[in-house]
C-alpha positions, 0 to 999 in steps of 0.5 A: 533548507531554504527554498529551493529545497522546499520549491523542490520537494513541492515539486517532486510531490506533485509528480508523485501525486499525478502519477498516483492518479494516472496509475490508479486510472491504468490499474482498473484498467489493467484489473478488468482486462487482466481479470477477463483475460484470466476467466476467459471473458472479454473485459472493457474493449468498447471505449477507447483502444483496448477498453482504454478509456473504460476508465475515465468514462467513468470517471466522467460518469460518476464526477458528473453525476447527482451529489446528494445527502441522505436525510437521515445522515449527519451532513457535515461528517457525511462530507468529511469521511471521503478525505479521511479515507483518501488523504491517507493513501496518499500521504504513507506513500510521502516515505517511499524512495523511488531512487537515488535522487541526484544533483542538478548543479550543486542542488541535491533532487530527491527522489522521495517527498519526506525521508523522516527519521520515524518512516515506520512509525509514520506509515503506520499512523496515517494507515491506521488512520484510514480506517476513522474515514470508514468508520464515521461515514458508515455512522454517519450515513444514517441508516443501518446497513452502512453502520454494520459494515463499518463495524465489520470494517474497523474490526477487521482493518484492527486487526490486521494491521496489529500483523502488518507492526508485527511483521514490520518490526523485524525489519526494523531490527535488522536494519536498525532504523527507522528510515523507509531510504535507511532500509533499502540502503541497508539492502544494497549489495542484494541483501534483500530482506525478503530472505531471511524475513520471508515469512514476514514478507507474506505475513505483510502483504496478505495483511496489505490485502486484507486491508484494503479489503481485496479478494478474498477478505472482501467480506464489508463489500462483498459485491455479489451478494452484498450492499456496498457496506460502509459506502452504501449511502453513497454515489458520484465523486464522494464514492469515487473518493473512495474508490480511489482510496483503495486503488491508492493503498494496493499502490501504497502497500506494494510500494511499501512491501517493495521498500522494506522487503524487495530492495526498494530500488536497487537492481539485481548484481547481475544488473549492474549495483556492483559496476554502478549502475544501481545509482543512477537514477533512472536505473533505481527507478527502473526496478521499483516500479518493476518491482511494484508492477509483479506485486500490484499483478499479484492483487489481481492474481490474488483475486481472479483465483482464491475463494471468498473467506466467511468472516470467522474464517477472517478474522481466525486467520488474523488473531489466532494463526498471523499474530501468533506466528508473527510473535513467534518471527519476531522474538526469533530475530531479535535472538539471531540479533543478539548472537550475531553483534556478540560474535556467537553468529557470523554477520550474515544479511547484516546492513553495511556499517553494523 
């Protein structure tokens, strides 16, 4: 790679970063309007047409509020914690292929910031680091309520991080690669892994909801009856960073679910995959955004439909049910792949070239 290639990837990274910020703003508005529609309420409708500028107004309010540090807080860690929560959410998106890429002259422009051969390990690493932001936020605030919220959140995230890792293993075994672009390529010709791996797909998405502390797993904050958990002592722009990290994680989980189980940017056969339409960059980007958008709607749908779990129910569901089921699926997939490679079973849903 020469300096032009590095410049191209830098431009792609800036475009993706700007797109994520804009998507978070629209997602907050869409969730508030969508939840109001489902619950027969009005929702935001004063700032701008259809309330579109309400999220912008809230952002301006948070940016202009006084930034303070509690007297009993650890000043350095208190300031670093929001960054440790926000940065991993953005970094996890660097491995997501948004489209098949295209050429400008003799230069290849990838629709992916970084195509790592250990992309799945990078994803798990970033999702694990994110919990440190909340742990340090609760500890550094110098108050017992944020500390208790941080402990509860770390326990929740760790338990469902194990479920998420186990749900990814069948995909890696089936595709034979840790590269996200390789996994998408293995799902071409309509071989989406959501069909043979429906149980891990559901487990991964449910774990993503739990990791982002979204209802019905929002025990840490529980805005209707508790304080804000680990971020109780935060306000202004630092609170906004935690808020932005939550919605960025929602986008990340939806994009990764699309990549691993829904074929990524591959479109259905009926819409031209065989004829070659799926290799057109904008066509692939369209299908990727459509699938990701559907999953984002499911996040909102679940929030307004399901009641909050008790904490013992949340932990029991993660440790006793989800982990056991996914371990059984990993063993079953390994056995099936071994039989297919030995010729005892036909190579159904196998990636090209396997």
